[in-house]
Every structure is written in structure tokens, then in C-alpha cells.
C-alpha positions in Angstrom: -13.5 11.3 -3.6 -15.1 10.0 -0.5 -15.2 6.3 0.0 -19.1 6.3 -0.1 -19.0 8.0 -3.5 -16.3 5.6 -4.8 -18.3 2.6 -3.5 -21.5 3.8 -5.1 -19.9 4.4 -8.5 -18.0 1.1 -8.3 -21.4 -0.6 -7.6 -22.9 1.2 -10.5 -20.0 0.1 -12.8 -20.4 -3.4 -11.6 -24.2 -3.3 -12.2 -23.7 -1.8 -15.6 -21.1 -4.4 -16.4 -23.4 -7.2 -15.5 -26.1 -5.6 -17.6 -23.7 -5.2 -20.5 -22.8 -8.9 -20.3 -26.5 -9.9 -20.2 -28.0 -7.3 -22.5 -25.0 -5.9 -24.5 -25.4 -2.5 -22.9 -21.6 -1.9 -22.6 -22.1 1.7 -23.7 -23.7 2.5 -20.4 -20.7 1.0 -18.6 -18.4 3.1 -20.7 -20.3 6.3 -20.0 -20.4 5.6 -16.3 -16.7 5.0 -16.3 -16.0 8.3 -18.1 -18.4 10.1 -15.8 -16.5 8.6 -12.8 -13.2 9.9 -14.1 -14.7 13.3 -14.7 -16.2 13.4 -11.1 -12.8 12.4 -9.7 -11.1 15.3 -11.6 -13.8 17.8 -10.5 -13.7 16.7 -6.9 -9.9 16.9 -6.8 -10.1 20.4 -8.2 -12.7 21.4 -5.6 -10.6 19.8 -2.9 -7.5 21.8 -4.0 -9.5 25.0 -4.1 -11.0 24.4 -0.6 -7.6 23.4 0.8 -6.0 26.6 -0.5 -8.9 28.7 1.0 -8.6 26.8 4.3 -4.9 27.4 4.4 -5.5 31.2 4.4 -8.3 31.2 7.0 -8.3 28.1 9.1 -5.4 26.3 10.8 -4.6 22.9 9.3 -6.2 20.1 11.4 -4.1 17.5 13.2 -2.9 14.7 10.9 -4.7 11.4 11.6 -3.1 8.2 10.5 -5.4 5.5 9.1 -4.7 2.2 10.9 -4.9 0.4 7.5 -2.5 2.7 5.7 1.0 1.9 4.6 2.4 4.6 7.0 0.7 2.9 9.9 2.2 -0.4 8.8 5.7 1.0 8.8 5.2 2.7 12.2 3.9 -0.5 13.7 6.6 -2.6 12.3 9.3 -0.1 13.3 8.0 0.2 16.8 7.7 -3.6 17.1 11.3 -3.9 15.8 12.5 -1.4 18.4 10.6 -3.0 21.3 11.9 -6.4 20.4 15.4 -5.1 20.2 15.2 -3.2 23.5 13.6 -6.1 25.3 16.1 -8.6 23.9 19.0 -6.4 25.0 17.5 -6.0 28.4 17.1 -9.7 28.7 20.7 -10.3 27.7 21.9 -7.8 30.3 19.7 -9.2 33.0 21.1 -12.7 32.1 24.6 -11.3 32.4 23.9 -9.7 35.8 22.3 -13.0 37.0 25.3 -15.0 35.9 27.6 -12.5 37.5 25.7 -12.3 40.8 25.7 -16.1 41.0 29.4 -16.5 40.3 28.9 -18.2 37.0 30.8 -15.6 35.1 33.6 -13.3 36.4 32.2 -10.3 34.6 34.3 -7.9 36.8 38.0 -8.6 37.5 38.1 -9.4 41.2 41.2 -9.0 43.5 41.7 -9.8 47.1 41.7 -6.2 48.0 38.0 -6.1 46.8 37.2 -8.2 49.8 39.0 -6.3 52.5 35.9 -5.9 54.6 35.6 -9.7 54.8 39.3 -10.0 55.7 39.1 -7.4 58.4 35.9 -9.0 59.9 37.5 -12.4 59.8 35.0 -13.9 57.4 37.7 -15.8 55.5 35.5 -18.7 54.5 33.1 -16.3 52.7 35.7 -15.3 50.2 35.1 -16.7 46.6 38.6 -18.2 46.3 38.0 -19.8 42.9 36.8 -16.6 41.4 39.7 -14.6 42.8 42.6 -17.0 42.7 41.5 -19.7 40.2 40.9 -23.4 40.6 44.4 -24.2 42.1 44.7 -21.1 44.1 44.8 -20.9 47.9 44.8 -18.4 50.7 46.7 -18.4 54.0 46.1 -15.8 56.8 49.0 -15.3 59.2 49.9 -12.7 61.7 52.7 -10.2 61.2 55.2 -12.8 62.8 54.1 -15.4 60.2 52.1 -17.6 62.6 49.3 -19.6 60.9 45.7 -18.5 61.4 43.6 -19.7 58.4 44.1 -21.7 55.2 41.5 -22.1 52.4 42.7 -25.5 51.3 43.2 -26.9 54.8 47.1 -27.0 54.6 48.7 -25.1 57.4 51.5 -22.8 56.2 53.6 -20.7 58.6 56.4 -18.3 57.7 59.3 -16.8 59.4 59.8 -13.0 59.3 62.5 -13.4 56.7 60.3 -15.6 54.6 57.5 -13.0 54.8 59.9 -10.4 53.6 60.7 -12.4 50.5 57.1 -12.6 49.5 56.1 -9.7 47.2 53.6 -7.3 48.3 50.1 -7.0 46.7 50.2 -4.4 43.9 54.0 -4.4 43.7 55.4 -3.1 40.4 58.6 -5.1 40.8 59.6 -7.6 38.2 61.9 -10.3 39.4 63.8 -12.7 37.1 66.2 -15.4 38.1 68.5 -17.8 36.3 71.3 -20.2 37.3 74.6 -20.7 35.5 77.8 -22.8 35.9 81.1 -21.1 36.8 84.4 -22.2 35.2 85.2 -24.1 38.4 82.0 -26.1 38.0 80.0 -24.4 40.7 76.5 -23.1 40.2 75.7 -19.5 40.7 72.3 -17.7 40.7 71.6 -14.3 39.3 68.5 -12.5 40.5 67.5 -9.3 38.6 64.9 -6.8 39.6 63.3 -4.0 37.5 60.6 -1.6 38.6 57.8 -0.8 36.1 57.3 2.9 35.3 60.7 3.6 36.7 62.0 6.7 34.9 65.6 5.6 35.2 64.8 2.0 34.2 67.9 0.7 36.1 68.1 -3.0 36.6 69.2 -4.2 40.0 70.7 -7.6 40.8 71.9 -10.1 43.4 74.5 -12.8 42.7 74.4 -15.9 44.8 76.8 -18.8 45.0 75.9 -22.4 45.2 75.1 -22.2 48.9 72.8 -19.2 48.3 75.2 -16.7 49.9 75.1 -13.2 48.4 78.3 -12.6 46.6 77.5 -9.2 45.3 74.6 -7.1 44.2 72.8 -3.8 44.0 69.5 -4.8 45.5 69.3 -3.2 49.0 69.0 -6.0 51.6 70.3 -6.8 55.1 70.5 -10.5 54.2 73.8 -12.2 53.5 72.3 -15.5 52.6 69.0 -17.0 51.4 67.5 -20.2 52.5 66.0 -22.4 49.8 62.5 -21.6 50.8 63.3 -17.9 50.9 64.8 -18.1 47.4 61.8 -20.0 46.2 59.4 -17.5 47.6 61.4 -14.5 46.3 61.7 -15.9 42.7 58.4 -17.9 42.5 56.6 -15.5 40.3 59.5 -15.5 37.7 59.6 -19.3 37.6 55.8 -20.0 37.3 54.1 -18.5 34.2 50.7 -17.2 35.1 51.1 -18.1 38.8 52.2 -15.7 41.6 52.6 -15.7 45.4 51.8 -12.4 47.1 50.9 -11.0 50.5 48.3 -8.5 51.4 48.4 -6.6 54.6 45.2 -5.8 56.6 44.1 -5.2 60.2 41.2 -6.1 62.3 41.4 -2.7 64.0 43.9 -3.7 66.6 46.3 -6.3 65.1 47.9 -6.6 61.7 47.7 -9.7 59.5 49.0 -10.9 56.2 46.9 -12.7 53.6 49.4 -14.9 51.7 47.9 -16.3 48.6 48.7 -18.2 45.4 47.0 -16.7 42.4 46.6 -19.3 39.6 44.0 -17.3 37.6 45.8 -17.3 34.3 42.8 -15.6 32.5 42.5 -12.8 35.0 41.6 -9.7 33.0 40.6 -11.8 29.9 37.2 -13.1 31.1 35.6 -9.6 31.2 36.6 -8.9 27.7 35.5 -12.3 26.5 32.2 -11.8 28.2 31.7 -8.4 26.6 32.5 -9.9 23.2 30.0 -12.7 23.7 27.4 -10.2 24.9 28.0 -7.9 21.9 27.9 -10.9 19.5 24.6 -12.0 21.1 23.1 -8.6 20.8 24.2 -8.3 17.2 22.9 -11.8 16.4 19.6 -10.8 18.0 19.4 -7.6 16.1 20.2 -9.4 12.8 17.5 -12.0 13.5 15.0 -9.3 14.4 15.9 -7.4 11.2 15.4 -10.5 9.1 12.0 -11.0 10.7 11.3 -7.3 10.0 12.3 -7.6 6.4 10.2 -10.7 5.9 7.2 -8.9 7.5 7.7 -5.9 5.2 8.2 -8.2 2.2 4.9 -10.0 3.0 3.0 -6.7 3.1 4.9 -4.8 0.3 6.9 -7.0 -2.0 4.2 -9.7 -2.4 1.4 -7.4 -3.5 3.8 -5.4 -5.8 5.0 -8.6 -7.3 1.5 -9.9 -7.9 0.5 -6.5 -9.4 3.6 -6.4 -11.6 3.0 -9.9 -12.8 -0.6 -9.1 -13.7 0.5 -6.0 -15.5 3.2 -7.8 -17.4 0.7 -10.5 -18.4 -1.7 -7.8 -19.5 1.0 -6.0 -21.5 2.5 -9.0 -23.2 -0.4 -11.4 -23.6 -3.5 -9.3 -23.1 -4.4 -11.5 -20.2 -6.8 -9.8 -17.9 -7.9 -11.1 -14.6 -8.9 -9.2 -11.5 -6.7 -9.5 -8.4 -7.9 -10.2 -4.9 -5.8 -8.6 -2.1 -6.4 -7.6 1.5 -3.9 -5.5 3.3 -2.8 -1.9 3.6 -5.1 0.7 2.3 -2.7 2.1 -0.4 -2.1 -1.4 -1.9 -5.8 -2.2 -1.8 -6.3 1.1 -3.7 -3.7 0.1 -6.2 -5.3 -3.3 -6.7 -8.8 -1.7 -6.9 -7.5 0.7 -9.5 -6.0 -2.2 -11.5 -9.3 -4.1 -11.2 -11.2 -1.0 -12.2 -8.9 -0.6 -15.2 -9.6 -4.2 -16.2 -13.4 -3.6 -15.8 -13.1 -0.4 -18.0 -11.1 -2.3 -20.6 -13.6 -5.1 -20.6 -16.4 -2.6 -20.9 -14.6 -0.7 -23.6 -14.1 -3.9 -25.6 -17.7 -4.8 -25.1 -18.7 -1.3 -26.2 -16.4 -1.6 -29.2 -18.0 -4.9 -30.1 -21.4 -3.4 -29.7 -20.5 -0.5 -31.9 -19.2 -2.9 -34.5 -22.5 -4.8 -34.3 -24.4 -1.5 -34.7 -22.2 -0.6 -37.7 -23.0 -3.9 -39.4 -26.7 -3.6 -38.5 -26.7 0.0 -39.7 -25.1 -0.9 -43.0 -27.5 -3.8 -43.5 -30.5 -1.5 -42.7 -29.2 1.3 -44.8 -28.6 -1.1 -47.8 -32.1 -2.5 -47.3 -33.8 0.9 -47.0 -32.0 2.2 -50.1 -32.3 -0.9 -52.2 -36.1 -1.1 -52.1 -36.8 2.4 -53.4 -33.9 2.2 -55.9 -35.3 -1.0 -57.3 -38.8 0.6 -57.6 -37.4 3.7 -59.2 -35.2 1.7 -61.6 -38.1 -0.6 -62.6 -40.7 2.2 -63.2 -38.1 4.4 -64.9 -37.2 1.6 -67.4 -40.9 0.8 -68.0 -41.6 4.5 -68.9 -38.4 4.6 -71.0 -39.3 1.5 -72.9 -42.9 2.7 -73.5 -44.4 -0.1 -71.5 -46.6 2.3 -69.5 -49.6 4.0 -71.1 -50.3 7.6 -70.7 -53.0 7.1 -68.1 -50.6 5.2 -65.7 -47.5 7.2 -66.5 -48.4 10.0 -64.1 -49.0 7.5 -61.3 -45.6 5.9 -62.0 -43.9 9.2 -61.9 -45.6 10.0 -58.6 -44.3 6.8 -57.2 -40.8 7.6 -58.4 -40.9 11.0 -56.8 -42.3 9.5 -53.6 -39.5 6.9 -53.3 -36.8 9.4 -54.1 -38.2 11.7 -51.4 -38.0 8.7 -49.0 -34.4 8.1 -50.0 -33.6 11.8 -49.4 -35.3 11.7 -46.0 -33.2 8.6 -45.1 -30.0 10.3 -46.2 -30.8 13.4 -44.2 -31.6 11.5 -41.1 -28.4 9.5 -41.5 -26.5 12.7 -41.8 -28.1 14.1 -38.7 -27.4 11.0 -36.8 -23.7 11.0 -37.9 -23.4 14.7 -37.0 -24.7 13.9 -33.5 -22.1 11.1 -33.2 -19.2 13.4 -34.1 -17.0 14.4 -31.1 -17.0 18.0 -32.2 -20.8 18.3 -32.1 -22.0 21.0 -29.7 -25.4 22.3 -28.8 -26.3 25.9 -29.1 -28.1 26.2 -25.8 -30.1 29.1 -24.3 -32.7 29.5 -21.5 -35.8 27.9 -22.9 -39.3 27.5 -21.5 -39.8 23.9 -22.5 -43.6 24.1 -21.7 -44.0 27.1 -24.0 -41.9 25.4 -26.7 -44.0 22.3 -26.6 -47.2 24.4 -26.6 -46.1 26.4 -29.6 -45.0 23.3 -31.6 -48.3 21.5 -31.0 -50.2 24.6 -32.1 -48.2 24.6 -35.4 -49.3 21.0 -36.1 -52.8 21.1 -34.7 -54.4 21.3 -38.1 -52.4 18.3 -39.3 -54.0 16.2 -36.5 -57.4 17.2 -37.6 -56.9 16.7 -41.3 -55.2 13.2 -40.8 -58.0 12.0 -38.5 -56.0 11.9 -35.2 -56.8 13.2 -31.7 -54.7 15.4 -29.5 -54.8 15.5 -25.7 -52.4 18.2 -24.3 -51.9 19.0 -20.6 -49.0 21.4 -20.4 -48.0 23.2 -17.2 -48.9 26.9 -17.1 -45.8 27.7 -15.0 -42.5 28.1 -17.0 -40.2 25.0 -17.2 -37.0 26.8 -18.0 -34.1 24.5 -19.2 -30.8 25.1 -21.0 -31.7 23.7 -24.4 -31.0 24.0 -28.1 -34.4 24.9 -29.4 -33.8 23.5 -32.9 -32.6 20.1 -31.6 -35.4 19.8 -29.0 -37.9 20.7 -31.6 -36.4 17.9 -33.8 -37.2 15.5 -30.9 -40.8 16.6 -30.8 -41.0 16.2 -34.5 -39.6 12.7 -34.6 -41.9 11.5 -31.8 -45.0 12.9 -33.4 -44.0 11.7 -36.9 -43.7 8.2 -35.5 -47.1 8.6 -34.0 -48.6 9.3 -37.4 -46.6 6.5 -39.1 -47.3 3.6 -36.7 -50.8 4.3 -35.2 -54.1 3.9 -37.0 -56.5 6.8 -37.6 -58.6 8.0 -34.7 -55.7 7.3 -32.3 -54.9 9.8 -29.6 -51.6 11.4 -28.8 -51.3 12.6 -25.2 -48.6 15.2 -24.3 -48.0 16.0 -20.7 -45.5 18.6 -19.5 -44.8 19.3 -15.8 -41.9 19.5 -13.2 -40.8 16.8 -10.9 -37.8 16.5 -8.6 -36.0 19.4 -10.2 -36.6 18.1 -13.8 -38.9 19.0 -16.6 -40.9 15.9 -17.6 -42.4 15.6 -21.1 -44.6 12.6 -21.7 -45.6 11.5 -25.3 -48.3 8.7 -25.1 -50.6 7.1 -27.6 -53.3 4.4 -27.7 -52.2 2.8 -30.9 -51.1 -0.8 -31.4 -48.2 -0.5 -29.0 -44.7 -1.8 -29.1 -43.7 -5.5 -28.6 -41.9 -6.0 -25.2 -39.0 -7.8 -26.9 -38.1 -4.5 -28.6 -37.8 -2.4 -25.5 -34.1 -2.9 -25.2 -33.4 -2.0 -28.9 -36.0 0.6 -29.5 -33.4 3.5 -29.4 -30.9 1.6 -31.6 -30.4 2.8 -35.2 -32.5 1.2 -37.9 -35.0 -0.3 -35.6 -38.6 0.3 -36.7 -41.9 -0.7 -35.3 -42.5 -4.5 -35.2 -38.8 -4.9 -36.3 -39.9 -5.1 -39.9 -38.9 -3.2 -43.0 -42.4 -3.0 -44.5 -43.2 0.2 -42.5 -42.4 3.7 -43.7 -39.4 5.0 -41.8 -35.7 4.8 -41.5 -35.4 3.6 -37.9 -33.1 6.5 -37.0 -35.8 8.8 -35.5 -35.6 7.5 -31.9 -31.8 7.0 -32.1 -31.6 10.7 -33.0 -33.9 11.6 -30.1 -31.8 9.7 -27.6 -28.6 11.4 -28.8 -30.1 14.9 -28.6 -31.6 14.4 -25.1 -28.4 12.8 -23.8 -26.4 15.8 -25.1 -28.8 18.0 -23.0 -27.9 16.0 -19.9 -31.4 14.4 -19.8 -32.9 11.0 -20.4 -35.5 9.5 -22.7 -37.1 6.1 -22.1 -39.9 3.9 -23.1 -42.1 3.3 -20.1 -43.2 -0.4 -20.0 -46.2 0.6 -17.9 -48.0 3.5 -19.7 -50.8 5.6 -18.3 -54.3 4.2 -18.2 -55.9 4.1 -21.6 -52.6 4.3 -23.5 -50.4 1.5 -25.0 -47.1 3.4 -25.7 -45.5 6.1 -23.5 -42.2 7.9 -24.0 -40.8 10.0 -21.1 -38.3 12.8 -21.5 -36.6 14.3 -18.4 -34.5 17.5 -18.7 -32.8 19.3 -15.7 -34.5 22.6 -14.8 -32.1 25.5 -14.7 -32.9 26.4 -11.1 -31.9 22.9 -9.9 -28.5 22.9 -11.6 
């Protein structure tokens, strides 16, 4: 159903509900609600049929997403989640790059060889010594003879050729260990061991030194016969200082060769990059978790909260019969759910009001029926007893018998009308419709009762269209409507009154007007005039059951038409009933 149709029907239901609350017309609300459900089913069926036809002949149109739909909400929230995540990760990476470029974090493991261009060009002071060698590290630059050229800490260090030979080369895979021990004669000896990483043989070489650092024996190839204390310190420095090492790196300036001798005190070399990666990953994960929590809260706000409110309202309704309409503004689907719930509440309220009205009608019907039966029964019983007991002379007996017959006929008419009314109320009641010229039917019926008007002293003014007014009607039931309206005219208007019957077409409907110039109907009866057991002037001193107009309304409604009492009758008339029936050509 289109939104405009839904809104118009919702407005109609609301208007009818207000009318029901003010005037007790809950039946109208109930009928509109049932009609709405029927319209929904019919439109869905038509939509399914048209969709199947379109699938065979016309390509399906591009899917359009309503900005207020739940799907659009999910798409927006997911895109927002992804954008926040990507932007956050990018910011973290940019922060890491900024920290790295400014020397705040050693993201990449730096070695002296990475700055060979600075060494070769003599830009020694530009080297980031702390990043490469740690806080206590230093760098000396000497020529190949060991002569001092540059020192990062300002301390001049020079080396002999032999001392330079004892300093391990950059990138060397040798592992030197040393230890001292006391001989049986009390002298100290030194044992130096050397192993080479990734050596297939894995042989360990050694040098044995005496107390004066002379080489006693060994398998390490060397031309030396004796070490000086400085040479021994340089040769074994790395083994005696955990995490510190002295190495030399050879480079040239294009003409001359040089050595960069340096002390590396960076104990965490190789650890900082991993630590930085861990911190970065933890930061990204924390950011994603925080974004996910916000995303869940957002979804909860737009999904869980309305569902919880709707579930609570339904639970209260199921357990306590507590009905209150919900107010919600959000995604289209949830608004539709809330609207459906509110509509259900309205329908149930209207249904209860309709049930109460039916109960009131039932009580009124029983009261009216008992009154209309009690009066003639009392008269029949009284006159019958008087005749039985011989209290009536022969001259009055015939008159009493006529009264008894008259009252019994009235009771029979009441019972027959009550039966007809009950039959119309039954769910299984169906009309036997056929194409009928309503104008011709009205013309024929009036002709059959024309003499009755003349004999009873009433006037007839008929203006019936000459063109056919063809409707799908049950002739017998529609004739019953004519009969009830004209019988009421005879019962409730004085002699010499005029009945006016008009028949014409208007806006695709056949219009039948029954008007008279009698005493009229009190305005306070307009709302109840079609209710059962309501008679003219709301009194019971008139001849009639009060079911005639109620029967008329049931019959016309079964035909899909309407009957109403016009509060502003035609000029010269005091009462005007209007019947509207759909013409066949307009259906």
C-alpha cells in the first residue's frame, strides 16, 4: 500500500475513533479497520501479480535504498566504522613515522654501515650516535695506521697496528671467550677460545697465555707471540662486557682508507622495533575495540531500544491488558512496527467500544422487544379473560375480538421483522444479486401502491429518471427497503402529506430520495435513527417495531451502498432519506 493510502486510512481510522469516543460509533471504526485489512490484502495480491508480469516483460528497476530504512542505517554505521578505523590506523602510522623521522623511536634497527655515505664524506658529527650506539657509546675515526682523526665524545684515542688487529671487524661471526685460572705453581694463565658461527665443522680454537701474556700454545692462527694488556683487553672486550662490544668498520673516502672504531652499548638493539610493533598493534586493536563499542552502542540505540520498548509494551498488553500507544522516531522499519502496534491498539480499542455498543444495543433491543410484546399481550390477555368470564356483551364482543386479532397481528409483524433483522446480522447471510434497473424497480413498486396512497388520503410526487440505473442488487431485499420507508411514511405522517421519490444518477451512483412534508424527526434522534427499536419521537405509543430503518441500513450496506437521513431536506419537505447504490458501469 502506498504511503498516501496508508495515511488517508489511518486518518480515517483516527477520525472514526474520535467519533466513536464522542458518539459511540465504534462500529464505523471497526468496519474501516476491516476494510483497511482487506485493501492491504488486495493491493498485495495486485502487486504480486504485477511483479510477476513485470518479471516476464520488463527488466527489474535498480534497487533504491530509502535513507530512513534499517538497511541504510546499517550501511551508514558500517561505512562510518570502517572510515574511523582506517583514519585511526593511518593516524597511528603517521605518528609512528613522525616519531621515527625525528629520532624519538628507533623503529628500524640502525647500524654504522647504514651511514657509510656520511662516513665517506667526512660528516662524522651528523651521525646519530645515540641511536646507533646507545647512550654510553662512542665513535673514533682513525686512519689505517691507527692515527686519531675524530672522536664523538671528545676523547682522543689512537691505536697501534697490532691493537687495530685485535679489534673485531664489523659483521664478524667470531665468538671470543676468555677466562683466567691458576696453575699448580701459583701462576695465572689465560685461555682464549674462538668459535665461528655457522661453521660446519664447529671446531673451537684457542690460545693459552701465561701470566706475562705470552702465547704458550694455541690453534688460533696469529703472528703474535705475546699480547700487551691493551691488546688483550681489546681482543677479549666483547666477551667480558655483556651487551657491549668494540668493533671496527673499514671505509674509504675514495683515496684513503679509514677505520671507524666504536663502542656499541645499545643493549636493546633489535628489541625496540619489535616493541614498537607490539605497541602499535595494541594501539590499533584498542582503537578498533573502542570503535566497535561505539558502533555497538549506536546499533543498540537504534535497534535494541525500540525493540525493548515494543517488547515491554507487548508484554504489558499480554499480561495486564495494558494498552498505550508508543511514540518512536527512527528507522522506517521500526516506525512501521510501532505504527502497526499502535494501529493494533486502536483496533482493539475500537473493537472493545464496538463490543460495548453491541452490548448496549442488545440490552436496548431486549428492553424494546419486551415492551413491544408486553403491551399487546396484556391487551390480548385482558380482553380474552373478559370474553371468557362473560363480562363483555354481544354487541362489544366483536369489537374486542377485532382488537385481539389486531394486536396478535402486530406481534406477528414484530417477530417477523426481528427474524429478518437477525437474518441480516448472521455472518452467512448473502444477497442474491442480479443486474437491476433501480429506476424501473422503483417505478413498478410505486405503481403497485398508487391506489393505497389515494385511498389513505396521501399524495405522491415521483420524479424517476427515464434512463436505466443498472445496479447489482437483490430485488427482493431492495423492495423491502422501499416498503419499510413507505410504511413509515404512512405510520408517522398525517393525512394529506406528500411523499416525494426521486431517482437519478450522480458521480457513478444511483441516488434514491424519499422525502415527506410530515411532522419531521427531532434532531436529537439523527444519530440513533437507524438503531434497532428506535421509533418516531423515541416513544412507544406509535405503531411500529423500530426495526424498519435498521433493516434498511443492513440491506443497503450489504449492497455496498449507503442510506442516510439528510439534516437539510429539499425545500417544502421536513424529512429526507437518501440511498446511494453503485452503478454497475462504475464498478
